[in-house]
C-alpha positions as CSV (number, residue, x, y, z in Angstrom):
1,M,63.2,-36.1,14.4
2,I,60.5,-38.5,13.0
3,L,57.0,-38.0,14.3
4,I,55.2,-41.4,14.4
5,D,51.6,-40.2,14.4
6,N,48.4,-41.4,12.8
7,K,49.4,-39.8,9.4
8,F,52.8,-41.7,9.4
9,I,51.1,-45.0,10.4
10,S,48.4,-44.6,7.8
11,K,51.0,-44.0,5.0
12,L,52.9,-47.1,6.2
13,F,49.7,-49.2,6.1
14,D,48.9,-47.9,2.6
15,K,52.3,-49.1,1.4
16,A,51.9,-52.5,3.1
17,L,48.6,-53.0,1.3
18,V,50.2,-52.9,-2.1
19,N,53.3,-54.9,-1.0
20,S,53.2,-58.5,-2.1
21,C,54.4,-59.5,1.5
22,L,51.6,-57.4,3.0
23,R,54.1,-55.5,5.2
24,E,56.1,-52.4,5.0
25,A,59.0,-51.2,7.3
26,Y,60.5,-47.8,8.0
27,D,64.1,-48.0,9.3
28,L,64.9,-45.8,12.3
29,R,68.5,-46.8,12.6
30,N,71.3,-44.3,12.1
31,S,73.4,-47.0,10.2
32,K,73.2,-50.6,9.2
33,D,75.9,-51.3,11.8
34,D,73.5,-50.3,14.7
35,G,73.1,-53.4,16.9
36,N,69.4,-52.7,17.7
37,Q,66.6,-53.5,15.2
38,R,64.8,-50.2,15.2
39,L,62.0,-50.4,12.7
40,V,58.4,-49.2,12.4
41,T,56.7,-52.1,10.6
42,A,53.1,-52.3,9.3
43,L,51.9,-55.9,9.1
44,M,48.6,-56.5,7.5
45,P,46.2,-59.3,8.5
46,E,47.4,-62.8,7.5
47,T,51.1,-61.5,7.2
48,L,53.6,-64.2,8.0
49,V,57.1,-63.3,9.0
50,P,59.5,-66.2,8.4
51,I,61.5,-67.7,11.2
52,H,64.6,-65.7,11.7
53,C,67.3,-64.9,14.2
54,H,69.4,-61.9,14.9
55,P,72.4,-63.4,16.7
56,N,74.3,-60.1,16.9
57,S,71.5,-57.7,17.6
58,I,68.4,-57.0,19.7
59,E,64.9,-57.0,18.3
60,N,62.1,-55.2,20.2
61,L,58.4,-55.5,19.5
62,M,55.9,-52.8,20.4
63,I,52.3,-52.8,19.2
64,V,50.9,-49.4,18.2
65,C,47.6,-50.8,17.0
66,G,46.2,-54.2,16.2
67,K,47.3,-57.6,17.5
68,F,49.7,-60.4,16.5
69,I,51.1,-63.7,17.7
70,V,54.8,-64.2,18.4
71,I,56.0,-67.8,18.1
72,T,59.4,-68.6,19.6
73,Y,61.5,-71.6,18.6
74,D,64.5,-73.4,19.8
75,D,67.7,-73.8,17.8
76,N,66.3,-76.8,16.0
77,G,63.1,-75.0,14.8
78,I,60.9,-76.7,17.4
79,E,58.1,-74.4,18.6
80,L,58.5,-73.4,22.2
81,K,55.6,-71.1,22.8
82,R,53.0,-68.6,21.4
83,I,52.6,-65.2,22.8
84,H,49.3,-63.4,21.9
85,L,49.9,-59.6,21.8
C-alpha cells in the first residue's frame, strides 16, 4: 500500500522542482498494460503538458492541492474549451 500523505506529496514536489519539465510523476499502475492512467503527478507553476491523447486508456484528474487549467481539443487540434480546476 502506498500512503499519499503530505510527506509523499512534499517529496514529489521536491523532485518536480529540479526536473527540467517542472513536473514529477509516481506510477501507481500494477503494469504498463493497465488500461487506466493511475499516476500521482506534481506540476509546478507554469508547467505545460503537451497535447496528447490516450486512445486505448482512461485518464483521470484529481487535484490534491493547487489549481490548473485543462484545455480540450478536437481531433484537428482546435481548442474546444478551458476548464479551470
